[in-house]
C-alpha positions as CSV (number, residue, x, y, z in Angstrom):
1,M,109.5,113.9,172.9
2,M,109.3,117.3,171.1
3,F,108.6,115.5,167.8
4,S,105.8,113.4,169.3
5,T,104.1,116.5,170.8
6,S,104.2,118.5,167.6
7,F,103.0,115.4,165.6
8,I,100.1,114.9,167.9
9,A,99.2,118.7,167.8
10,S,99.4,118.6,164.0
11,A,97.2,115.5,163.8
12,L,94.6,117.0,166.1
13,A,94.6,120.3,164.1
14,F,94.0,118.3,160.9
15,L,91.2,116.2,162.4
16,T,89.5,119.3,163.7
17,A,89.7,121.0,160.4
18,T,88.4,118.0,158.4
19,S,85.6,117.2,160.8
20,S,84.0,120.5,160.1
21,V,83.7,119.6,156.3
22,S,80.3,118.1,155.7
23,A,79.8,115.3,153.2
24,A,77.3,115.8,150.4
25,P,73.9,114.5,151.2
26,T,73.3,111.0,149.9
27,D,70.0,109.2,149.0
28,V,69.5,105.7,150.3
29,W,68.1,103.4,147.6
30,D,66.7,100.0,148.4
31,P,65.8,98.5,145.0
32,T,63.6,95.4,144.8
33,I,65.2,92.5,143.1
34,T,62.9,91.3,140.3
35,S,65.0,88.3,139.1
36,P,65.7,85.8,140.3
37,V,62.5,85.1,142.1
38,A,61.0,81.9,143.7
39,G,60.7,79.2,141.1
40,T,63.7,80.5,139.0
41,V,66.2,77.9,137.9
42,W,69.7,78.9,136.9
43,V,72.0,76.4,135.1
44,I,75.6,76.3,136.0
45,G,77.8,77.9,133.4
46,T,75.1,80.0,131.7
47,E,74.9,83.8,131.7
48,V,71.8,85.2,133.4
49,N,70.6,88.7,134.3
50,V,70.1,89.8,137.9
51,T,67.4,92.5,137.6
52,W,65.9,95.0,140.0
53,S,63.3,97.7,139.9
54,T,64.4,101.2,139.0
55,A,60.9,102.7,139.8
56,N,62.0,104.6,142.9
57,E,65.6,105.4,141.9
58,P,66.7,108.6,143.6
59,A,68.4,111.5,141.7
60,Q,71.7,110.8,143.5
61,V,72.5,107.1,144.0
62,S,75.3,107.2,146.5
63,N,77.1,103.8,146.2
64,G,78.3,101.4,143.6
65,G,76.7,98.0,143.2
66,K,77.8,94.5,143.6
67,V,76.1,91.1,143.1
68,V,76.7,88.3,145.6
69,L,75.5,84.7,145.7
70,A,74.2,83.6,149.1
71,Q,72.9,80.3,150.4
72,N,70.6,80.1,153.4
73,K,71.1,83.9,153.7
74,A,74.9,83.5,154.1
75,E,77.0,85.2,151.5
76,I,79.2,82.7,149.7
77,L,80.5,84.1,146.4
78,T,80.9,87.5,144.8
79,L,79.5,87.3,141.2
80,S,80.4,90.8,139.9
81,P,83.0,93.5,140.2
82,S,81.8,96.7,141.7
83,F,79.7,98.7,139.2
84,D,77.7,101.9,138.9
85,L,74.3,100.9,140.2
86,A,72.6,103.9,138.6
87,A,74.1,103.3,135.2
88,A,73.3,99.6,135.2
89,D,69.7,100.3,134.1
90,G,68.2,97.7,136.4
91,F,70.3,94.7,135.5
92,F,73.7,93.1,135.6
93,T,74.7,90.0,133.7
94,V,76.6,87.2,135.7
95,T,77.8,83.7,134.9
96,V,76.2,81.1,137.1
97,P,79.1,79.6,139.1
98,V,79.9,76.0,139.7
99,V,78.2,75.3,143.0
100,V,76.5,72.3,144.5
101,P,73.0,72.2,142.9
102,N,70.3,73.1,145.4
103,D,67.2,75.2,145.8
104,N,68.2,77.4,148.7
105,Y,70.3,80.1,146.9
106,Q,69.7,83.9,147.0
107,I,71.2,86.9,145.2
108,V,72.3,89.8,147.3
109,L,72.3,93.2,145.6
110,F,74.7,95.6,147.4
111,G,74.5,99.3,146.9
112,D,73.1,101.4,149.7
113,S,72.0,98.2,151.4
114,G,72.1,94.5,150.8
115,D,68.8,93.3,149.4
116,F,68.2,89.5,149.3
117,S,66.2,87.9,146.5
118,P,63.8,85.1,147.3
119,S,65.4,81.6,147.3
120,F,65.8,80.0,143.8
121,T,67.4,76.9,142.3
122,I,70.8,76.4,140.7
123,S,71.1,73.1,138.7
124,A,73.8,71.3,136.8
């Protein structure tokens, strides 16, 4: 019982001390995906660039990036490892995965938020 009481007291002291430390301010960035757009056709197995506007990039981008393929606005496959969104210069190259050809795919660009591209086509 004595161990539990002192463990709980130590944990509470730690939590109190760490809760007073404030995190550095972060800038939320919501970049617009510029490719793919409606009418774009990707061919399975080819390399393509996912691009986004850097026009409003803040001085401090707070999160890493990730590119995900979605279908009908439901995420289905991660296409990239995590990467430095600010250092990517507005694009990331991915390989078009083997999926059922269709015209209802979207790209999701994760960083500070998940931005969906317009629907586009993936063909064989």
